[in-house]
C-alpha positions as CSV (number, residue, x, y, z in Angstrom):
1,M,-39.6,164.6,130.9
2,A,-36.3,165.1,129.1
3,D,-36.0,167.6,126.3
4,L,-37.5,166.5,123.1
5,K,-35.3,165.6,120.2
6,I,-36.4,167.9,117.3
7,A,-35.8,167.6,113.6
8,V,-36.9,169.5,110.5
9,M,-37.8,168.0,107.2
10,L,-35.3,169.7,104.9
11,N,-37.6,169.9,101.9
12,S,-40.2,171.7,103.9
13,L,-38.0,174.7,104.1
14,R,-38.1,175.1,100.3
15,M,-34.6,176.4,99.9
16,D,-31.2,175.2,98.7
17,P,-30.3,172.1,100.7
18,Y,-27.1,173.5,102.2
19,D,-28.8,176.8,103.0
20,G,-31.5,174.6,104.6
21,F,-28.9,172.9,106.8
22,D,-27.7,176.3,108.0
23,K,-31.3,177.3,108.7
24,I,-32.0,174.2,110.7
25,A,-28.9,174.8,112.8
26,E,-29.9,178.4,113.4
27,M,-33.2,177.2,114.7
28,G,-31.3,175.4,117.5
29,V,-32.4,171.9,116.8
30,T,-30.2,168.9,116.1
31,G,-32.1,166.8,113.5
32,V,-32.5,166.8,109.7
33,H,-35.2,164.7,108.1
34,L,-33.6,164.0,104.7
35,S,-35.6,163.2,101.5
36,V,-33.7,160.7,99.4
37,G,-36.3,159.6,97.0
38,G,-34.8,161.7,94.2
39,G,-32.4,164.6,93.8
40,P,-28.9,165.0,95.2
41,F,-29.3,162.8,98.2
42,S,-30.8,159.8,96.5
43,P,-28.8,156.6,96.8
44,E,-27.7,156.5,93.1
45,N,-26.4,160.1,93.4
46,M,-24.4,159.6,96.6
47,S,-21.1,157.7,96.5
48,K,-19.6,156.3,99.7
49,Q,-17.4,159.4,99.9
50,D,-20.4,161.7,99.4
51,R,-22.1,160.0,102.4
52,V,-19.0,160.5,104.6
53,D,-18.7,164.1,103.4
54,L,-22.4,164.9,104.2
55,L,-22.1,163.5,107.7
56,K,-19.0,165.5,108.2
57,H,-20.7,168.7,107.1
58,L,-23.8,168.1,109.2
59,G,-21.5,167.3,112.2
60,S,-19.8,170.7,111.8
61,L,-23.2,172.3,112.2
62,G,-24.1,170.2,115.3
63,L,-26.7,168.2,113.2
64,E,-27.5,164.6,112.5
65,I,-30.0,162.8,110.3
66,S,-33.1,161.8,112.2
67,A,-34.4,159.6,109.3
68,V,-34.3,159.5,105.6
69,S,-37.5,159.7,103.6
70,A,-38.4,158.0,100.3
71,W,-41.5,156.6,98.7
72,G,-43.9,159.6,98.9
73,G,-46.9,157.7,97.5
74,G,-45.9,156.1,94.3
75,V,-45.1,152.6,95.7
76,H,-47.9,150.1,96.4
77,L,-46.7,147.0,98.1
78,E,-50.1,145.5,97.7
79,D,-49.3,144.9,94.0
80,D,-48.2,141.5,92.8
81,D,-44.9,142.5,91.3
82,C,-42.8,144.9,93.4
83,T,-39.4,143.9,92.0
84,E,-38.3,147.5,91.3
85,A,-39.5,148.8,94.6
86,I,-37.8,146.1,96.6
87,A,-34.5,146.8,94.7
88,Q,-34.9,150.5,95.6
89,A,-35.7,149.6,99.2
90,R,-32.4,147.8,99.5
91,D,-30.5,150.9,98.3
92,V,-32.4,153.2,100.7
93,L,-31.8,151.0,103.7
94,E,-28.1,150.8,102.9
95,L,-28.1,154.6,102.6
96,S,-29.9,155.1,105.9
97,A,-27.3,152.9,107.6
98,D,-24.4,154.8,106.0
99,L,-25.9,158.1,107.1
100,E,-26.0,156.7,110.7
101,C,-29.7,157.1,111.3
102,A,-30.8,153.6,110.3
103,I,-34.4,154.8,109.8
104,W,-36.1,155.1,106.5
105,Q,-39.6,156.6,106.5
106,G,-41.9,155.8,103.6
107,H,-45.4,155.3,102.3
108,V,-45.9,151.6,101.3
109,G,-49.4,151.7,99.7
110,I,-52.6,150.7,101.4
111,M,-53.1,147.6,103.4
112,P,-56.5,145.9,103.3
113,E,-58.3,145.3,106.5
114,D,-59.4,141.8,105.4
115,V,-56.5,139.3,105.7
116,N,-58.2,137.2,103.0
117,D,-57.7,139.9,100.5
118,P,-54.8,138.9,98.2
119,R,-53.4,142.4,98.7
120,W,-52.7,141.5,102.3
121,A,-50.6,138.6,101.4
122,N,-48.6,140.8,99.0
123,H,-48.0,143.3,101.7
124,V,-46.7,140.6,104.1
125,R,-44.5,139.0,101.4
126,H,-42.9,142.3,100.3
127,H,-42.4,143.6,103.8
128,E,-40.7,140.3,104.7
129,E,-38.3,140.8,101.8
130,I,-37.5,144.4,102.9
131,A,-37.1,143.2,106.5
132,K,-34.5,140.7,105.5
133,H,-32.3,143.4,104.0
134,G,-33.0,145.7,106.9
135,E,-31.8,143.1,109.3
136,A,-28.7,142.6,107.2
137,T,-27.9,146.3,107.1
138,G,-29.0,147.2,110.6
139,A,-31.7,149.6,109.4
140,C,-35.5,149.7,109.4
141,L,-38.4,150.7,107.2
142,S,-40.5,153.1,109.2
143,I,-44.0,152.8,107.7
144,E,-45.8,156.2,107.3
145,T,-49.1,156.1,109.1
146,G,-52.3,157.4,107.5
147,P,-54.0,154.9,105.1
148,E,-54.8,152.2,107.7
149,P,-56.2,152.1,111.3
150,P,-53.6,151.3,113.9
151,Y,-54.7,147.8,114.4
152,V,-54.0,146.9,110.8
153,L,-50.4,148.3,111.2
154,K,-50.0,146.2,114.4
155,R,-51.1,143.1,112.6
156,L,-48.7,143.7,109.7
157,I,-45.7,144.3,112.0
158,E,-46.4,141.3,114.2
159,T,-47.1,139.0,111.2
160,V,-43.7,139.9,109.6
161,G,-42.1,139.7,113.1
162,S,-39.0,141.7,112.4
163,D,-37.4,144.7,114.1
164,A,-36.7,146.0,110.6
165,I,-40.3,147.0,110.1
166,R,-41.4,149.8,112.4
167,L,-43.6,153.0,112.3
168,N,-43.3,156.7,111.5
169,W,-46.3,158.1,113.4
170,D,-47.9,161.0,111.6
171,P,-51.0,162.0,113.5
172,A,-52.1,164.5,110.9
173,N,-52.2,161.8,108.3
174,L,-54.6,159.8,110.5
175,I,-57.0,162.8,110.2
176,L,-56.4,163.5,106.5
177,W,-56.7,160.0,105.1
178,P,-60.1,159.1,106.5
179,A,-61.5,162.4,105.2
180,K,-60.3,161.4,101.8
181,Y,-62.0,158.0,102.0
182,A,-65.3,159.6,103.1
183,K,-65.1,162.0,100.2
184,D,-64.2,159.3,97.6
185,A,-67.2,157.3,98.9
186,G,-69.5,160.3,98.5
187,E,-70.2,160.1,102.3
188,E,-70.7,163.0,104.7
189,Y,-67.6,163.1,106.9
190,D,-68.4,161.8,110.4
191,K,-65.7,163.1,112.8
192,Q,-66.5,160.8,115.7
193,K,-66.6,157.7,113.5
194,W,-63.2,158.3,111.8
195,M,-61.4,159.6,114.8
196,D,-62.5,156.5,116.8
197,L,-61.2,154.2,114.1
198,Y,-58.0,155.9,113.1
199,Q,-57.0,157.3,116.6
200,P,-54.3,159.9,115.9
201,V,-53.5,159.9,119.6
202,E,-55.1,156.9,121.2
203,G,-53.7,154.6,118.5
204,L,-50.3,154.9,120.3
205,D,-51.8,152.5,122.9
206,V,-52.1,150.0,120.1
207,V,-48.7,150.4,118.4
208,G,-46.7,152.8,120.5
209,E,-43.9,150.3,121.1
210,Y,-43.2,150.2,117.3
211,V,-42.9,153.9,116.7
212,V,-39.3,155.0,115.9
213,H,-39.9,158.4,114.3
214,V,-42.6,161.0,114.4
215,H,-43.9,163.7,112.0
216,A,-44.9,166.8,113.9
217,K,-47.6,167.9,111.5
218,D,-51.2,169.1,112.1
219,A,-54.5,168.9,110.2
220,L,-58.2,169.3,110.4
221,V,-61.4,168.6,108.4
222,H,-63.8,171.5,107.5
223,D,-67.5,171.3,107.9
224,D,-67.9,170.6,104.2
225,G,-65.6,167.5,104.5
226,E,-62.6,169.1,102.9
227,R,-59.4,168.1,104.6
228,Q,-56.5,170.5,105.2
229,E,-53.0,170.4,106.6
230,V,-52.6,173.4,108.8
231,A,-49.8,175.0,110.8
232,F,-48.6,173.2,113.9
233,G,-51.0,173.7,116.8
234,K,-53.9,175.0,114.5
235,G,-55.4,171.6,113.9
236,W,-57.1,168.7,115.7
237,V,-54.0,167.0,117.0
238,D,-53.9,167.2,120.8
239,W,-50.2,167.7,121.1
240,D,-50.0,167.8,124.9
241,N,-51.8,164.4,125.2
242,F,-49.9,163.0,122.2
243,I,-46.4,163.8,123.4
244,G,-47.2,162.7,127.0
245,K,-48.7,159.4,125.9
246,L,-45.9,158.6,123.5
247,C,-43.0,159.6,125.7
248,D,-44.3,158.9,129.2
249,D,-46.5,155.9,128.5
250,H,-44.5,154.2,125.7
251,G,-40.9,155.4,126.4
252,Y,-40.4,157.1,123.1
253,D,-37.0,158.9,122.9
254,G,-36.7,159.5,119.2
255,Y,-37.1,162.5,117.0
256,F,-40.1,164.7,116.4
257,A,-39.6,165.8,112.7
258,I,-41.5,168.9,111.8
259,E,-43.1,168.6,108.3
260,R,-44.8,171.4,106.6
261,E,-46.0,170.5,103.1
262,V,-48.2,173.6,102.4
263,G,-48.5,177.2,103.5
264,E,-47.1,180.5,102.4
265,N,-44.4,180.9,105.0
266,P,-43.1,177.4,105.9
267,V,-40.0,178.7,107.8
268,A,-42.2,180.7,110.2
269,D,-44.6,177.8,110.6
270,I,-41.7,175.5,111.3
271,Q,-40.2,177.9,113.8
272,T,-43.5,178.0,115.7
273,A,-43.4,174.2,115.9
274,V,-39.8,174.3,117.1
275,D,-40.6,176.8,119.8
276,F,-43.5,174.7,121.1
277,L,-41.6,171.5,121.1
278,K,-38.5,173.1,122.8
279,N,-40.7,174.5,125.5
280,F,-42.9,171.4,126.0
281,G,-43.1,170.5,129.6
282,A,-41.0,173.5,130.7
C-alpha cells in the first residue's frame, strides 16, 4: 500500500489560521482541510486574488487543500425552500475549484429512508441543482456521513446520477448519530443493531466507490447510551480494517483528514493520529 495522504482540519487546532498552517507543515503532512462556512476563508471574504495568494502561501509550506468544509449542520435540504442554501452552494463550489481541491464537504440535513416521504423528493431536487453547478465548475459536494445508513446515501447518489455528488466518509459519525436517535426515542442503545445498520466500516462495500474524502475521527457509546467523540484510536472504529477495505478493496487514494472537535489537547491528539496514519502498513 502506498503512503496515505494525510490532512488536518485547520479549525481543530484552535489557533490562528496562519499559525495553524505552520503547525500542519511541522507535522509533516501535506493537506489542509479548510473551513469556509464563515470567517476569513468564506467565499464572500475571499477575492480572486485572495484565493491565489492563499494557494501561494500554502505551496510555500508544501501544503495543499484536501477539501473545503461548509454547512456544519444548519442546512436541511429536506426543506421545501432551500433558495438561500443553493446560492451558497454555488459560491462554495466555485471557491473549492479556485482553491484547486474541487471537493466541498458538508452536512446536508437528514434524508428519509422512505422514498415516498416528501422530504426525499426535496433532497433529490436540491442535490440535482447543486450537481448542475458542480458539473459546471468541476467540483463536487461531498456529503458528510452520519445521519443516514449507507444504502440511503447510495440511493441518493444514484438517483441524482452526477459525479458532482459524492461522499465524505466519517466513520465516527456513523457511531454517534445512531446513539443520538436511540436517546431521542427514549430507547436503550443496542450496539449490534445500530452498527449493523450504519456500518462504519462495512458500509464501504455499499458506497466505497463514491468516497472522495475521509474524516479520521473516532467515537464510542458508553454503557448508559451517551455518545462521545474520543481521540483517534480510542474508540470503536477498526482503523486497520477500515483503511485496508477503503484503499485495497475500493482503490481510494484521497486524503484522510484528521478532525478533533473536542478534547483538552487537540494538537497532541492530532499528532497521535498523524503518527498512526504515517506508519500504517509500515
